[in-house]
C-alpha positions in Angstrom: 1.5 -113.0 278.7 2.3 -109.3 278.0 5.7 -107.5 278.3 6.4 -105.5 281.4 4.9 -102.0 281.5 8.2 -100.3 281.0 8.6 -102.1 277.6 5.1 -102.1 276.4 3.9 -98.7 277.5 6.6 -96.5 276.0 5.4 -97.5 272.5 2.1 -95.6 272.9 3.7 -92.5 274.6 4.7 -90.5 271.6 1.6 -88.3 271.3 1.5 -87.6 275.1 5.1 -87.0 275.8 5.1 -83.4 274.8 2.3 -82.6 277.2 3.8 -84.4 280.2 6.5 -83.6 282.7 8.9 -86.6 282.5 8.1 -87.7 286.1 4.3 -87.8 285.3 4.5 -90.1 282.4 4.3 -93.5 284.1 0.8 -93.3 285.5 -0.7 -91.8 282.3 1.0 -94.5 280.2 -0.4 -97.2 282.3 -3.9 -95.9 281.5 -3.1 -95.6 277.8 -1.7 -99.2 277.8 -4.7 -100.6 279.6 -7.1 -99.1 277.1 -5.0 -100.4 274.2 -5.0 -103.9 275.6 -8.8 -104.0 275.8 -8.9 -103.8 272.0 -6.0 -106.1 271.1 -3.0 -107.7 272.6 0.0 -105.5 272.9 3.1 -106.2 270.7 5.9 -108.1 272.3 9.5 -106.8 272.2 12.4 -109.2 272.4 14.9 -109.1 274.0 13.9 -105.5 274.9 12.3 -102.4 273.3 15.4 -100.4 272.5 15.7 -96.7 271.9 16.1 -97.3 268.2 16.2 -100.4 265.9 18.9 -100.7 263.3 17.3 -101.5 259.9 19.9 -100.9 257.2 23.2 -99.9 258.9 26.2 -100.7 256.7 28.3 -97.5 256.5 28.1 -93.8 257.5 25.8 -93.1 254.6 23.7 -96.3 254.5 22.3 -95.9 258.0 18.5 -96.3 258.4 16.9 -96.7 261.9 13.5 -97.0 263.4 12.9 -95.1 266.7 11.7 -97.6 269.3 8.7 -95.5 270.3 7.2 -96.1 266.9 7.6 -99.9 266.9 4.2 -100.7 268.3 2.4 -99.2 265.2 4.7 -100.2 262.4 2.3 -99.2 259.7 2.5 -95.5 260.7 6.2 -95.5 261.6 8.8 -93.4 259.8 12.3 -94.6 259.5 15.2 -92.2 260.0 18.8 -91.6 258.9 21.1 -91.8 261.9 20.9 -88.0 262.3 17.1 -88.1 262.9 16.2 -87.0 259.4 13.1 -88.8 258.2 13.5 -91.0 255.2 10.8 -92.6 253.0 10.7 -96.4 253.0 7.2 -97.9 252.6 6.1 -101.5 252.6 2.5 -102.6 251.8 0.7 -105.8 251.2 -2.4 -106.6 249.3 -4.3 -109.5 250.8 -7.4 -110.8 249.0 -7.8 -107.4 247.3 -7.5 -105.3 250.5 -4.5 -103.0 250.8 -2.6 -103.1 254.1 0.1 -100.7 255.3 2.9 -102.8 256.9 5.7 -100.2 257.4 6.4 -96.6 256.8 3.0 -95.9 255.0 0.5 -94.2 257.3 -3.0 -95.0 255.8 -4.1 -92.0 253.8 -7.6 -93.2 252.9 -10.3 -95.6 254.0 -9.1 -98.0 251.4 -5.8 -98.7 253.2 -5.8 -100.6 256.5 -3.0 -100.7 259.0 -1.6 -104.1 259.6 -1.5 -105.2 263.2 2.0 -105.2 264.8 2.5 -108.3 266.9 6.2 -108.3 267.7 9.5 -106.7 267.3 12.8 -108.5 267.8 16.5 -107.8 267.2 19.7 -109.8 267.2 23.3 -108.7 266.3 22.5 -108.6 262.6 18.7 -108.9 262.2 15.7 -106.7 263.2 12.4 -108.5 262.7 8.8 -107.4 263.0 5.8 -109.7 263.0 2.4 -108.4 261.6 -1.0 -109.6 260.7 -2.8 -108.4 257.6 -6.1 -110.1 257.0 -5.6 -113.8 256.6 -1.8 -113.3 256.2 0.9 -113.5 258.8 3.8 -111.3 257.7 7.4 -111.0 258.9 9.6 -108.1 257.9 13.3 -109.0 258.4 15.8 -106.3 258.1 19.3 -107.8 257.9 22.7 -106.1 257.7 25.6 -108.6 257.3 28.5 -108.1 259.8 31.3 -110.2 258.3 34.6 -108.7 259.5 36.8 -111.4 258.1 35.1 -111.5 254.7 36.1 -108.1 253.3 34.0 -108.5 250.2 30.8 -109.1 252.1 31.6 -106.5 254.8 32.4 -103.8 252.2 29.4 -104.4 250.0 27.3 -101.3 250.5 24.0 -103.1 250.7 21.5 -104.3 253.3 18.5 -106.6 253.0 14.8 -106.7 253.6 13.0 -110.0 253.5 9.2 -110.2 253.6 7.9 -113.6 254.7 4.2 -114.4 254.3 2.3 -117.3 255.7 -1.4 -118.0 255.8 -3.8 -118.4 258.7 -5.2 -121.9 259.1 -7.8 -123.0 256.6 -7.2 -120.0 254.3 -5.4 -119.5 251.0 -5.2 -115.7 250.6 -4.0 -114.0 247.4 -1.0 -111.8 248.3 1.0 -109.1 246.7 3.9 -107.2 248.3 4.9 -103.6 247.4 7.8 -101.4 248.7 9.2 -98.0 247.7 11.9 -95.4 248.6 12.4 -91.8 247.5 15.3 -89.4 247.2 15.4 -88.7 250.9 18.0 -91.4 250.9 20.3 -89.1 249.0 19.0 -85.7 250.0 19.9 -83.4 253.0 17.0 -82.7 255.4 14.1 -80.6 254.1 15.3 -80.6 250.5 14.1 -82.3 247.3 17.3 -82.9 245.5 17.0 -82.9 241.7 17.2 -86.5 240.9 17.7 -88.9 238.0 16.2 -92.4 238.3 16.8 -95.5 236.3 15.6 -99.1 235.9 17.5 -102.1 234.6 16.8 -105.8 234.3 20.2 -107.4 234.9 21.7 -110.9 235.4 19.7 -113.6 237.2 16.5 -111.6 236.4 17.5 -108.9 238.9 15.3 -105.9 238.8 17.2 -102.7 239.7 16.0 -99.2 240.4 18.4 -96.4 241.2 18.3 -92.7 242.3 21.2 -90.4 241.6 21.4 -86.7 242.4 21.8 -84.6 239.2 24.6 -82.6 240.8 27.4 -84.8 242.2 30.1 -83.4 244.4 32.7 -86.1 245.2 33.9 -86.4 248.9 31.3 -83.9 250.0 28.5 -84.0 252.7 25.6 -81.8 253.5 24.2 -82.5 257.0 26.1 -85.9 257.0 24.4 -87.0 253.7 26.8 -88.0 250.9 26.6 -85.7 247.9 27.9 -88.3 245.5 26.8 -91.8 244.6 23.6 -93.7 243.8 20.9 -95.2 246.0 19.7 -98.6 244.7 16.8 -100.8 245.4 16.6 -104.2 243.8 15.0 -107.7 243.9 14.4 -110.8 241.8 11.5 -113.2 241.4 11.1 -115.8 244.1 8.3 -117.8 242.4 6.6 -114.5 241.9 5.9 -111.9 239.3 7.9 -108.8 239.7 7.0 -105.3 238.5 8.9 -102.0 238.9 8.0 -98.4 238.3 8.7 -94.8 239.3 6.1 -92.1 239.9 4.2 -90.1 242.5 3.9 -92.1 245.8 0.2 -91.7 246.2 -0.5 -92.7 242.6 1.8 -95.7 242.8 0.3 -97.0 246.0 -3.2 -96.5 244.7 -2.4 -98.4 241.5 -0.9 -101.2 243.5 -3.9 -101.3 245.8 -6.2 -101.5 242.8 -4.3 -104.0 240.5 -1.8 -105.7 242.7 1.1 -104.7 240.4 2.8 -101.7 238.8 2.1 -101.0 235.1 2.3 -98.3 232.5 4.8 -95.5 232.0 7.0 -94.2 234.8 7.6 -90.5 235.6 9.7 -88.6 238.1 8.9 -85.3 239.9 8.5 -83.9 243.4 7.0 -86.5 245.7 8.0 -89.4 243.4 9.3 -92.8 244.5 10.8 -95.9 242.9 8.8 -99.0 243.7 9.0 -102.8 243.4 6.2 -105.3 243.7 5.8 -109.1 243.9 2.6 -110.9 243.0 2.8 -114.2 245.0 -0.6 -115.4 243.9 -2.6 -117.8 246.1 -0.7 -118.6 249.3 -0.7 -122.2 250.2 2.7 -122.2 252.0 5.3 -119.9 253.5 6.8 -117.6 250.8 9.7 -115.2 251.0 10.8 -112.3 248.9 14.0 -110.4 249.4 15.1 -106.9 248.5 18.6 -105.4 248.6 18.9 -101.7 249.4 22.2 -99.7 249.3 24.1 -96.7 248.3 26.9 -97.1 245.8 29.8 -94.6 245.9 33.0 -95.1 244.1 35.5 -93.9 245.2 34.6 -93.8 248.9 37.4 -92.1 250.7 40.0 -89.4 249.9 43.2 -90.7 251.5 46.0 -88.1 251.4 44.9 -87.1 247.9 44.5 -90.7 246.6 41.2 -92.3 245.8 40.2 -95.3 247.9 37.5 -97.7 246.6 35.3 -100.1 248.5 37.0 -103.5 248.9 34.0 -104.9 247.0 35.1 -103.0 243.9 37.7 -105.8 243.5 34.9 -108.1 242.5 33.1 -105.9 240.0 32.3 -102.3 239.2 29.0 -100.5 239.2 25.8 -100.4 241.1 24.1 -103.1 238.9 26.9 -105.5 239.7 26.5 -104.8 243.4 22.8 -105.5 243.3 23.3 -108.8 241.5 26.0 -109.8 243.8 24.0 -108.9 246.9 21.0 -111.0 246.0 23.1 -113.9 244.8 25.1 -113.8 248.1 22.0 -113.4 250.3 21.5 -117.0 251.4 25.2 -117.4 252.4 25.3 -114.0 254.1 22.1 -114.7 256.0 23.4 -118.1 257.2 26.6 -116.5 258.4 24.7 -113.7 260.1 22.4 -116.1 262.0 25.4 -118.1 263.2 27.1 -115.0 264.4 23.9 -113.9 266.1 23.8 -117.1 268.0 27.5 -117.1 269.0 27.4 -113.5 270.3 24.1 -113.9 272.3 25.3 -117.2 273.8 28.8 -116.0 274.7 27.5 -112.7 276.1 24.9 -114.5 278.2 27.6 -116.9 279.6 30.0 -114.0 280.4 27.6 -111.7 282.2 23.9 -112.7 281.7 21.0 -111.7 279.6 21.0 -108.0 280.3 24.6 -107.9 279.0 23.6 -109.9 276.0 20.9 -107.3 275.2 23.4 -104.5 275.3 26.1 -106.1 273.1 23.7 -107.5 270.5 22.2 -104.0 270.0 25.8 -102.6 269.5 27.2 -104.8 266.7 25.7 -103.2 263.6 26.3 -99.8 265.0 30.0 -100.4 265.7 30.7 -101.6 262.2 28.3 -99.2 260.6 30.7 -96.3 260.9 33.5 -97.8 258.9 34.4 -98.7 255.3 37.0 -101.3 254.2 38.9 -100.0 251.2 41.6 -100.7 248.6 43.3 -98.3 246.2 40.9 -97.2 243.5 43.5 -97.2 240.7 45.0 -100.6 241.2 42.2 -102.4 243.2 45.1 -104.1 245.0 43.5 -106.4 247.6 46.8 -106.6 249.4 46.5 -103.0 250.4 43.6 -102.9 252.8 42.8 -99.9 254.9 39.7 -99.1 256.9 38.3 -95.7 257.6 36.1 -94.8 260.5 33.8 -91.8 260.8 33.4 -90.2 264.2 29.7 -90.2 263.8 27.7 -87.4 265.6 30.4 -85.9 267.7 32.4 -84.1 265.0 32.8 -86.3 261.9 36.6 -86.7 262.2 38.3 -89.5 260.3 40.1 -92.4 262.1 40.2 -90.6 265.5 42.6 -92.6 267.6 40.6 -92.1 270.8 37.5 -93.5 268.9 39.4 -96.6 267.7 40.5 -97.2 271.2 37.0 -97.7 272.7 35.8 -99.6 269.6 38.7 -102.0 269.9 37.2 -104.6 272.2 34.7 -105.7 269.4 37.6 -105.9 267.0 39.6 -107.9 269.5 36.7 -110.4 269.9 35.6 -110.7 266.3 38.5 -109.8 264.0 41.7 -108.3 265.6 43.1 -107.5 262.1 40.7 -104.4 262.2 43.0 -102.9 264.8 45.7 -102.8 262.2 43.6 -101.7 259.2 42.1 -98.8 261.2 45.4 -97.7 262.6 47.6 -98.0 259.5 46.2 -95.0 257.6 47.3 -92.8 260.5 50.7 -94.6 260.8 51.5 -94.2 257.1 50.8 -90.5 257.4 52.9 -90.1 260.5 55.7 -92.2 258.9 55.8 -89.9 255.9 56.8 -87.0 258.2 53.9 -84.7 257.3 52.8 -84.2 260.9 55.2 -81.6 262.4 54.8 -82.3 266.1 56.6 -84.8 268.3 53.5 -86.5 269.6 50.8 -88.3 267.6 47.8 -86.5 266.2 44.2 -86.9 267.2 42.7 -87.8 263.8 43.4 -88.2 260.1 41.0 -85.5 258.8 38.6 -83.0 260.1 35.6 -84.5 258.3 34.9 -87.8 256.7 35.5 -88.9 254.0 38.5 -86.6 253.6 41.5 -88.3 255.3 43.9 -85.6 254.3 45.9 -85.2 257.5 46.9 -82.0 259.3 50.2 -80.9 257.7 49.9 -77.6 259.5 50.0 -79.2 262.9 46.6 -77.9 263.8 44.4 -80.6 265.2 42.6 -81.2 268.5 45.5 -81.5 271.0 45.5 -84.7 273.0 49.2 -85.5 273.2 49.3 -87.9 276.1 45.9 -89.4 275.3 46.7 -90.3 271.7 50.4 -91.4 272.3 49.1 -93.7 274.9 46.2 -95.0 272.8 48.5 -95.7 269.8 51.1 -97.7 271.8 48.4 -99.7 273.7 46.5 -100.5 270.5 49.5 -101.7 268.6 50.4 -104.0 271.5 46.8 -105.1 271.6 47.1 -106.0 267.9 50.3 -107.9 268.4 49.0 -109.7 271.5 45.9 -110.8 269.6 47.5 -111.9 266.3 51.2 -112.6 267.1 52.1 -110.3 264.2 54.9 -107.7 264.6 54.5 -105.9 261.3 53.3 -102.6 262.8 55.9 -102.5 265.5 58.8 -103.1 263.1 57.5 -100.9 260.2 56.9 -97.9 262.5 59.6 -98.5 265.2 61.1 -95.0 265.0 57.7 -93.4 265.4 56.7 -95.6 268.3 60.0 -95.0 270.1 59.4 -91.3 269.7 55.9 -91.5 271.2 57.1 -93.7 274.1 59.9 -91.2 274.9 57.3 -88.4 274.8 55.3 -90.3 277.5 58.4 -90.8 279.6 58.9 -87.0 279.6 55.3 -85.9 279.8 53.1 -88.7 281.0 53.3 -88.6 284.7 52.4 -85.0 285.2 50.5 -84.0 282.0 50.3 -80.3 281.2 46.8 -78.8 280.8 45.2 -80.7 278.0 42.2 -82.6 276.8 41.6 -86.3 277.4 39.4 -88.4 275.2 36.3 -87.0 276.9 36.9 -83.5 275.5 33.4 -82.4 276.4 34.5 -82.3 280.0 37.3 -79.7 279.3 41.0 -79.4 279.9 42.8 -80.1 283.1 46.5 -80.3 284.1 47.8 -83.4 286.0 44.9 -85.6 285.0 45.5 -88.9 286.9 43.6 -90.8 284.2 46.1 -89.6 281.6 49.0 -90.6 283.8 47.4 -94.0 284.3 47.2 -94.4 280.5 50.8 -93.3 280.1 51.9 -95.9 282.6 50.1 -98.7 280.9 51.3 -97.6 277.5 54.9 -97.5 278.5 54.7 -100.9 280.1 53.0 -102.2 276.9 55.7 -100.7 274.8 58.5 -102.1 276.9 57.0 -105.6 276.8 56.3 -105.4 273.1 59.8 -104.3 272.2 61.8 -106.0 274.9 63.1 -102.6 276.2 62.7 -103.2 279.9 63.5 -99.6 280.8 60.2 -98.5 279.4 58.3 -101.1 281.4 60.2 -100.0 284.5 59.2 -96.4 283.8 55.6 -97.4 283.4 55.6 -99.3 286.6 57.4 -96.5 288.4 54.5 -94.2 287.2 52.1 -96.6 288.7 53.9 -96.7 292.1 54.0 -92.9 292.2 50.3 -92.7 291.5 49.2 -95.4 293.9 51.8 -96.1 296.5 53.1 -92.6 296.8 49.5 -91.3 296.6 50.1 -88.6 294.0 47.1 -90.0 292.0 44.9 -91.2 294.9 43.3 -89.5 297.9 44.9 -89.3 301.3 42.9 -92.3 302.6 43.7 -94.3 299.5 40.1 -95.0 298.6 40.2 -94.0 294.9 42.2 -92.6 292.0 41.7 -88.9 291.5 40.7 -86.8 288.5 43.5 -84.4 289.2 46.7 -85.2 291.1 46.6 -84.3 294.8 43.1 -82.9 294.7 41.4 -85.3 297.1 37.9 -84.2 296.4 38.2 -85.1 292.7 37.4 -88.5 291.2 36.8 -90.1 287.9 35.7 -93.3 286.2 39.1 -94.8 285.6 38.4 -96.8 282.5 42.0 -96.7 281.3 42.8 -99.4 283.9 40.9 -101.9 281.7 43.7 -102.3 279.1 46.1 -103.3 281.9 43.7 -106.1 282.8 42.8 -107.2 279.3 46.5 -107.4 278.2 47.7 -108.9 281.5 50.3 -106.2 281.8 50.1 -105.9 285.6 51.2 -102.3 285.6 49.0 -101.6 288.6 48.7 -103.8 291.6 45.6 -105.9 292.4 45.2 -103.7 295.4 45.0 -100.6 293.2 42.4 -102.2 291.0 40.4 -103.5 293.9 40.4 -100.0 295.6 39.1 -98.3 292.5 36.5 -100.9 291.8 35.1 -100.8 295.3 34.9 -97.0 295.1 32.4 -96.9 292.3 29.6 -98.0 294.6 30.0 -94.8 296.6 29.5 -92.6 293.6 26.5 -94.3 292.1 23.8 -91.8 291.2 20.2 -92.0 289.9 21.1 -93.7 286.6 24.8 -94.6 287.0 28.3 -93.4 287.9 29.2 -90.1 286.3 32.4 -89.7 284.2 34.0 -87.6 286.9 33.1 -85.0 289.6 32.8 -82.2 287.1 29.8 -83.5 285.1 26.4 -85.2 285.5 26.8 -87.6 282.6 28.6 -90.8 281.8 29.6 -93.0 278.9 28.4 -96.5 278.3 31.6 -97.7 276.7 33.7 -96.5 279.7 31.1 -97.9 282.2 31.6 -101.4 280.6 35.4 -100.9 280.6 35.1 -100.4 284.4 32.7 -103.4 284.6 35.4 -105.5 282.9 38.1 -104.1 285.2 36.1 -105.3 288.1 36.6 -108.9 286.9 40.4 -108.7 287.1 42.1 -111.6 288.8 42.1 -111.0 292.5 39.3 -108.4 292.2 36.4 -110.4 290.7 33.7 -108.1 292.0 30.6 -109.3 290.3 28.5 -106.8 292.2 30.2 -103.8 290.6 30.2 -105.5 287.2 26.5 -106.1 287.4 25.9 -102.6 288.7 27.4 -101.1 285.6 25.5 -103.6 283.3 22.3 -102.8 285.1 22.8 -99.1 284.6 23.5 -99.4 280.9 20.6 -101.8 280.5 18.3 -99.5 282.5 19.2 -96.6 280.3 18.4 -98.4 277.0 15.1 -99.8 278.4 13.7 -96.7 280.3 11.6 -95.4 277.4 13.1 -91.9 277.5 15.2 -92.1 274.4 14.5 -92.6 270.7 17.9 -92.3 269.0 20.5 -95.0 267.9 22.3 -96.2 271.0 23.7 -93.0 272.5 26.9 -93.7 274.3 26.7 -90.6 276.5 23.8 -90.1 278.9 22.8 -88.1 282.0 23.0 -90.0 285.3 21.8 -87.3 287.6 18.8 -85.0 287.1 19.4 -81.3 286.6 17.1 -78.4 285.9 17.0 -79.2 282.2 17.5 -82.9 281.6 16.2 -86.0 283.4 18.5 -88.8 284.5 18.6 -91.6 282.0 18.3 -89.3 279.0 20.8 -89.5 276.1 23.2 -86.5 275.8 24.8 -85.2 272.6 26.0 -88.5 271.0 24.1 -91.0 268.9 24.9 -93.9 266.6 28.7 -93.7 267.4 30.9 -96.7 266.8 32.4 -96.6 270.3 29.7 -99.0 271.4 32.2 -101.6 270.2 33.6 -101.0 273.7 30.6 -102.8 275.2 32.4 -106.0 274.2 35.0 -105.3 277.0 33.8 -108.1 279.2 33.7 -110.6 276.3 37.2 -109.6 275.3 38.6 -110.9 278.6 38.0 -114.4 277.2 40.6 -113.9 274.6 41.2 -112.6 271.1 39.2 -113.8 268.1 37.0 -115.8 270.6 34.0 -115.6 268.3 34.4 -116.8 264.7 32.9 -115.0 261.7 33.4 -115.0 258.1 31.9 -117.3 255.6 31.9 -118.1 251.9 
């Protein structure tokens, strides 16, 4: 009847966690849960209770989440920006004259009652909460479209909230719905940004409220919050009477509680909100009201000194237009989203079971929520599409090649064209000759949204890593789409990077790999593995057999001649000829996915079998130097375990179980952190997130699904 204790109990742990040693929580939480269940049934969480629920997650600046440990008491919950900054987003309902807090509005007086939270669910595009308020059953449905092949819908900087109300049997309650936001959506933490607000009644009876900072600084961030643009909240009547107003939050909510609507003059000052309300009248059937929330910025990215606009700007200009379009498109967007939800959950379940499905469905909005699809702001030419990705939470770089690399499996499955549109900004820059070194660079800009390059040659140095990534990704794109445009357009560059790997790939100098937090090493076997696969991919792609031969020669040296494996040939090493070293060899995955056969089946089987010997409390560490691992690389390794002739379901399931255990252990409250501790130390408990949150690399969780082929799940709708 009730969820398992690990799911149910964490929700009531927030107030006790600070007083408890991590290992003492379980027994106390059991007691707390037992007491709670004596008063009412505990909420159910489907498919799991995650660390954090995506609410409105559309781009790096429209990114609202709810920590999972607050989901059991939604009325008192506080949503957050991806950084952990609290943001105001309140939802209330008035049922038969009694005011209920539904979400984000802790009751501040005896006149406000908390609605009872019954359930919390998520899919790839929806997060849904079920509540009871008096004689009304209420559903809050937060939906963010993921529509990779429909650039208009994908680039529209809006997300949706639908409030659905039904009545209990033999009742006809009178119901009104209220919701508000404040300028925390456009303000850095702990500031009250001077703000202008506006109201407009636009086409199709669309009620639009906006908040705009008085001081705008284009292409600037403070604590990851955009310093230009406008936050918008909008709705239209759905057989209801709509009212809108701005004013102090407490006054607005009190007025709504008293009258069921918002009337009189608006004002703005510290502590103010913009609010919308619907009067649904007597409820005799299910009724829905939908709101769109977003952040309009135009232009969105500075690309080499040129303004890039959202692709949506090709449809119309301005925040009012965006609101009207969003609400008009809602029905079609929702239908497409629900179809995509079903396809992803079904396919993931068939590929590797329910736990795997839980992981990938939680990853979808996060993967696409770090990027923006753009066109030139001056011409709005829809034939010139480029996508820009923010390296969220790690350092904010733009279009980091070794971030696109782990994201790529979700692109491969849903929309392979994204491999091209995320790589081409970098390729155009390199092709212009502005980067002075003979290997490709790490990123296109030190901090989003300024993709201004590194003309001085100073960027994080990962020469083998990024040359290998670039060649592999371009072959991946060509393999998925059959298109050769990137290879031919940038043939001179690609040849240069392949030749760099020939000279430097087998015995890399001391340098960083993608996991730069682990530090530099010379002769990293993982980098040599990547170089081997990249050279083979380049040779196959261009028909230059000598490069494939070199890549396979590298593989033989590493495996057969044992430069990159231990003396007993049980595993690939972290560092050549250092037998005590080892690593999670995730780079082997692309050899399997692209059927390149650079490394023998025996080599893949050897490495796969080895992982069981290094399994720790919460998983397999990245390598012998650290006590943490990465979920994207763990699932790359899980997919490698399913290579033809290897097909080790036990190791595949071990990695899936580890990642699933991490996101269900109740120890974390941040958007899916891809890096976490697998072994206790004196500071951090195993199973705890480490350093990274909300990063798009969770697209790599699609690695197993990608083995079924490119574009194997359809998306995009009218």
